[in-house]
C-alpha positions, 0 to 999 in steps of 0.5 A: 505083484512083487512085494517090497521086502527087507532083503537083509538086516545088518547089526553091528555092535548093537545091543546084544549083537557084537561085531557085524551080524547080517540076517538075510530075509529075502523070501522065495516064491509063495514062502513069504514068512521069516522066523527068528526064534530066541529066548527072552533076553536074547535080543529078539525084540531088539531086532524090531528096535533096530529097524525102528531106530534105523528108519525113525531114530527111535526104539519104539518097542523099549519098555519105557517104564524101566528108565533106570534099566535103559540108562544102563543099557547102551546102544553099543554092546557091553562086551565092546564097551569093556574094551574102551577106556573111560570117556572113550567112544565105541561105535556101531551101525544098523543097515537095512536093505529093501527091494522087490525083485532086487535090492533097491534101497539101503538105509543106514544109521550109525550110533555111538556110546561114550563110556562115562568115567563116573560109571554109566553110558551116554548113547547118541545116533547119527542121521539116517542115510540112504543109497538108492540103486539107479541104472546099476549104480548106488547113489546117495539120496539127499532128502532121505525123509521124503523118500522114506515117507513114500515107502513107509511113513512114520505115522503108519509104521506102527501098523507094520512094525509092532509088538504082538504081546502088547496087542492084548491091550489094544482093545482095552479102555479107550480103544475107540480113540486108537481105532480112530487114529489108525483109521485116519492114519491110513486114509491119506487125508493129509492133503485134504486137511492141509488144503482145508487149513490153507483155505481157512487162512485165505478166508481170514486174509480176505476178511482183513481186506474188508475196508471202509465198512462204516460205524454200523458194520464196524460194530458188527465186525467187533461182535463177529470177532468176539464170537470167533474168539469165544469159539477158539477159547472154548476149543482150547479149553476142550483140548486141555480138558481132553489132555487132563482126561488122558492124564487122569486115566494114566494116573488110574492105570498106574495105580491099577498096575501097582495093585495088579503087582500086589503080593496078595493074591486076593488084591490081584484077583479083585484088580483083575476082576475090576479091569474086566468089569471096566472094559465090559462097562465101556462096551455096555455104555457104547451099546447103550449109546448106539441103541438109544440112537436106533430107538430115536430113529424108530420113534421118528418113523413110528411117531406120525402113524402112532399119533394119527392112529385114530384119524387113520381108523376113522378115515378108513371106516368112513371110506368103507361105509361110503363104499358100502352105501354106493356113494364111493366110487361116485355114481357119475362114471367117467365113461358116461361123461366121455360119451356125452362129450363125443355125442355133443348133446345132452340126454335131453337132446339139447346141443352142448355149448362151450360152457357145457363142455367146460363144465363136463370136462371139469366134472370128469377131472373131479370124478377121476381125482375122487376115484383115484384118491378113494382107491389110493386111500383105501389101499394106502391107509392099511399099509401105513397102519401096518408099517406103523405097527411094525415100527412100534414093535421095533421101538418097543424091542429097542426100548427093552434092549436099552432097559436090559443094557442099563440094568447091566450097567447098574449091576457092573457099577454096583460090583465095581463099587463093592470092589473099591470098598473092599480094597479101601478096607484092605491094608498090607503094610509090607506090600502095596498100601492098598488102602491109600492107593484105592482111596487115591484111585477113587479120587481120580475116578471122581476127577475123571467123571467131572472132567468127562462131564466138563467135556460134554458141556464144552462140546455143547457150548462150542456148538452154541458158540459156533451158531452165534458166530455164524449169525454174527458173521452173516450180519457183518457180511450183509452190512459190508456188502453194501459197498461194491468193492467189499461185495467183491471180496465177500464173493471170494470169501464165499467161494473159499468157504464153499470150496472148504465145505466141499473138501470137508465133505470129500474127507468125510466120504473118504473116512466113511469109505475106509471105515467100511473097507476096514470093517469088511477086512477085519471081519474076514481076517478075524474069522480066518485066523480065529480057532473057533468054529462059529462065524463072528460078525465084526462091525466098526461103527461111525463112533469107532466102536468095534462089535464082535457078535456071535450067534446070539448077536450079543457084543462079545468084545468085553468077554474075549480072552487075551488070545481072542483080543490079540487076534482081533487086534491083529485083524484090525492092524491087518485091515489097516495094512491092507487098505493103507496102500503101502507095499511094506513088509510086516515085522511082528514081535511075539505074535503068539505070546498071549495064545494058549497052547490049544489054538496055537496050531490053527493060528500058526496055519492061518496067520502067515496067510492073513495078508496076501503078498506081504513079507512077514517076519515073526520074532518068536520065543521058544514057547511060541515056536514049538515043534507043532507050530513049526510043522504047521508054519513050515510050508510058508517059511523061507528063512529060519534063524535061532538066537544063541545068547551067551556072555552078553553076546547074541549069535544069529545062526540058521535054525536046524 
């Protein structure tokens, strides 16, 4: 299969790149890797930004926390801007050539920067342009976004063009939502969701056609409409609560960053410990939720035989006693009755009448049932008792595991509270006001707890409100169906709702299938590129929790090192890429940034091979692309470049 590649990238006057710089990236044969190596500040990350700016109109990998720096760092190269007067404009462009066996698409976007008279700059970019090769000629394409979405849609581009250094944060707090979003992004369920939305609109329109319903039905319609409105209002409240939760988490994260940047090593140490405990606590709580569900399932299985244990023992004892007394099986044997029926006369010599024969046949059937039930009962009851005992043992095991997890949760919470109290008592006026920040953080923590409790209550209220809405809808439908013309409309509504249910079911099946495939791929990739010898079991639950289990079957995700978390995130993104269905190239900035020196060699060997038949371009620092790493990656590398940065200008040269 041919792979879609970035065959060349042209940067003209963009950021560090003055003049026209063409970087040829077409790979050769099995060598599917390109390496561009540059020191920090040389423009390595801006190669990734150039690609996203060209295709999507946004530099996706700029540090958004440094707004002032961004304002002073224009699109157009500073050396070029030095040559223009105040209020004059300098221009540049980015061009990307894509293709499989030959160039097929040329995407380009121009940009310009105005040099302001009061100092500073103002940058803007133009519309995305596309030329496509048809019959040997290059033709301009009108609907560029449509064509781009067929190649690499905006909603999945972050799984192909990403910053490896940020992957360490991927499996931090709130990762389950990121995992869920990624899974849904690559599930291709947009058409199903659009279809479900259209069906809802159709159903609403048909409901408006119901007419001449009478006073009783009109009252029921009003109740139904109010019930619908209540559900909608509660759903809006839930969305707002979720937004408030995210904002509160952002506020906590901002305080954590300040504490992490404190000049006091003791404050930094406590903050690092807290971040670790917080991540571990999230995993423990997810484990508690999962074990509780498993314990509930075991209770459902173990409950009936457990409650009936005395009855089962009594029944089995009675069957054995009757059997020992010779009363079971019954003395009237089935074969004896069969002989009487064949002979046609009783043992006394009297001829069997029709009534006699019916009685014997009934007795034969009864004896057969008694024998069969006796045998089945004696055989089944011990099995039921054994299964029940095993289920009880499993239930006890789950409850013990739950108790252990809850104790771990208590210990982690206790340590977190101790850290908080210690930081509240810590005051460094010349640095971060630790006391103030920690008190503020505690307020946000309390606020977050209240919001999460509110979220849970709203979810319960929505479920109850939906049940009430459905009951009132049913009552209204029953009333209006008495009119024949309304009954016809109701049939249409019911058909639409049935179709909607089918689409919802299809969507759930697709998401479940994609989840299982991602789980399989993620486990495969993680074990392929991790540097440790033991195998890990990686699983992705229905609740989007990721578990990494070692030989002792304990979830290690909370205790993974920064490098291991980065590999896990790589593996997840690789799995998304694999199942997405898009034949798109990968560009990864700083792929080995968080990996310590020891495992870099093995990772360098395995990383280029972790997604088959995909062009990969690695943007690496000199600390990543060491001589040892280069030797191990060399067999897979087609093109190597080095970025030489001097006097605010970067030159792209072949790596020697």
